[in-house]
N, C-alpha and C positions, 0 to 999 in steps of 0.2 A: 295555395288554398287560403292562407291567412289574408293575402291581398284581396282575394275574391270576397271573403267574408267582410272585410273592411269596406269594400265598395258597396256591398249590399246594405250595410248599416248606414252608410252615407246616403244612399238612395232613400232609405226609409226616413231619415232625418229631414231631407229636403222635401219629401212628400208631406211630412207632418207639418212643416212650416207653411206650405201652401194651404193646407187644410185649415190651419189656425187663422191665417189671413182671411180666408173665405168665411169662416165662422164669425170673425170679428166684424167684417163688413156687413154680413147678413143680419147680425143681431144688435150691434151697437147703435145707439141713437146719438144724433147731434155730431156726427163726424165732420170735421172741417176739411177744407180743400187740401191743406198742408198734410193732414193725417192720411188722407186718401192717396195723395201724390207720393208720400214716403213709402207707402205699401205698394204702390204701382212700381216704383223703382226697385223695391225689394223683390217683387215678383219677377222682374226682368233679370235680376241677379240670380234668383233661384232657377230660372229657365236655363241660363248659361251653366250653372253649377250642375243641374241635373243632366244635361246633355254631355258635358265633359265627363262626369262620373259614369254615365251610362255607356259611353264609348269605351272607357277604360274597363268597365265590367264586362262588356261584350268581348273585348279583346282578350281579357283573361280567360273567359270561357272558351273562346276559340282556341287559345293556346293549350288549354287543358283537355278539351273534348275533341278538338279538331273536326267539328261538324258544323260548318258555317250555316247550312240551311236550317238546322235545328235551333241554333242560337238566334238567327234572324227571326224565325217564326215565334219562338217563346218570348224573346225580349220585346217583340212588337206589341204584345199584350201589355207589358209594363209601360211602354211609351204611351199607348192609347189611354190607359188609366190616368197617367200623370197629365197628359195633354188635356184631357177632358176637364179635370179639376182645375188645371192652370187657366184654361180659357174661361171657365165659369167664374173663377176668382177675378181674373182680369176684367171681364165684362162688368162685374158688379162694382169693382173699384172705379172703372172709367165712368160708369153711370153716376156714381156718387160725385166724381169730379165734375161731370157735366152739370149736375143739379146745383152744386155749390158755386158754379159760375154765375148764378142768377144775380147776386148782389153786384158783381163787377159789371155785368152786362147792363144792369139798370143804370149804373153810373154812365156807361157809354151812351145809352139812350138819352139821358138827361143832358149830357154835353152836346149831343146832336141838336136837341131842341133849343139850346141857348146859342146855337151858331147858325140860325136860319138865314142869315145874310149871305152865307156861302152859296155859290152856284149849285143848282140841283145836281145830284149824283156825286158830290164831293163829300169827303169825310175827314175830319181833322182830329181824330182820337186814336189812341193806341189800342189795338185789339188785345184782349186777354191772351196770354201765352198758353197754347195748348199743344201737347205732344201728339203729333199726327204722323202716321207712316207716309213715306213718299211713294208715288206710283210713276213708273217710267215707261209704261206701255206694254210690259210683259204680261201676256194673258193669264199665266198661272198665278200672278200676284193680284189680279183684279178683285177677286171675291173678298180677300182679307182687307184690302184697302177700302172697298165699298162699304163693308160692314162697320169698320172703324169710323169712316167719315160720316156715314149716316147716323150712327149713334151719337157722335160728339158734335157734329155741325149741322147736317141737313135737317135732322128732327129737333134741333134746339130752337124752340119758339122765341127765345130771348134774343136771338141774333137776327139782324136784318138781312135781306137778300143780298145787299151789297157786301156786308161783312162775310157772309157765307161764300160769296164769289172770291173775295180776297183770300180767305182760307184755302179755297180750292186752287187758286193760282199759285199759292205758296207751297202746295204739296204735290202737284203734278209736274213731271219733268219730261225731257226728251220728246219722244213721239206723242205721248199723251198731251203734253202742253201744246203741241202743234195743232191738235184737234180743236182746241178752243182759243187759239192765239188770235184769231181774227175778230173776237168779240170784245167790245168795250165793257168795262166793269160797271154794269148797271143792274138794277133790280130785275128788269125784264130778261136780261141776258143770262142771269144766273141759272134760271130754269132751263133755258136753251142749252147752256154749257153742260149742265149735269145730264140732261137727256142725250146730248151728243156723245158724252163719254160712255153712258150706259149702252146706247145703241151700238157703239163701236166695239166695246170690250165685253159686254154681257152676252157672249155667245158660248153656250155650254159646250157645244161640239168642239169649238176651237180651243177652249180651255182644257178639255179632256185630251185633245190631240197634243197640246203643248206639254202637258204633264207626261204623257206617254213618250213623247220625243225625248224629253229630259231623262226619263227613266232609262231609256235605251242608250243614251249618249254618255258613256263613262269609259275612260281609257282602261285597258287591261292592266291589272296590278299583280305584283308578285307577292308571295306569302310573307316575305320579310319586311315589306314596306308598311310598317304599322300605321303611320300617319295617313297614308292613302287608303288603307283598309278601314280606318275610322270614318274617313270621308265617304267611302263606299257604302257603309252601313247607314249613315245619316241620309245619304242620297236616296237609297231605296226606301227607307222609312218615311221620309218627308213626302215623296211623290205618291207612295201608296196611300198614305193618310189622306192626302188631298183628293185622290181619285175616289177613295171611299166616301168622303163627304159629298162628292159629286154624283153619288149613287151607283158607282161601278162595283161589281161583285168581286172585289179584290180577295175576299176570303176563299174564293174558288180558284185563285191563280197560283197556288203553291207550286205546282209542277212547272209553270212558266217562270216564276221567280227563281226557283232552284236552278233551272236551265240557264237563265241569264247570269246568275251568280257564278256558276261553274265556268261559263264562257269568259267571264271577266277576270277570273282568278287564274293566274299562271303558276301552278305549283311545281313546274319543272325548271323554273329559272332560279 
């Protein structure tokens, strides 16, 4: 009971830190890129801390109450509340980071103008460093990648089309890179490349099917394998949240989720 209480206090502390960052970014004036970046890194640390603590808390509840379906259902609400505030804070921080890139981007544009003797389509400047998620062609990862890339790069009016294409090339991997690998890095081809990726991966039905497939694909676990049990809880929560965002009525799937959970748990071994 003492460990469970400690885990709940830790969760409250982590949630409070995310809220303070959100309030700071929302109200403070004149925030620098470095200040925003520091808080972006802190949010990433808090995300990890919350999930580690949440897994421990859920495991403790399962040990004490021995009702997995109740724990998953009740703690899902806690995850949703935290994730909502976390994403709100992260979006605001990244927005500030993108806005404060203006000065650096102006320098880039000035350097381009002073190097007009270079062949058309070439660039001899170092792009500002931006932290972007990678995309390897898995459908369930497309929406989060597209949102981040659109916010930081695609809608950034201070970047040229060639620079946007360079950022795009640096963030797509594997199958996704093959989709645009035949295009040279030019202003005209950036729009074509972005449209190709959207046309290939922005398929809501395939994204939903991908999440459903991953939701069902989890090896059977035994009750004493705590590490695997943690992974199982995160696995369910992650894909249910994604399906909810995609408009699926996951709040009506309690009986299905409980059935799946019971089939994956081997209490006789």
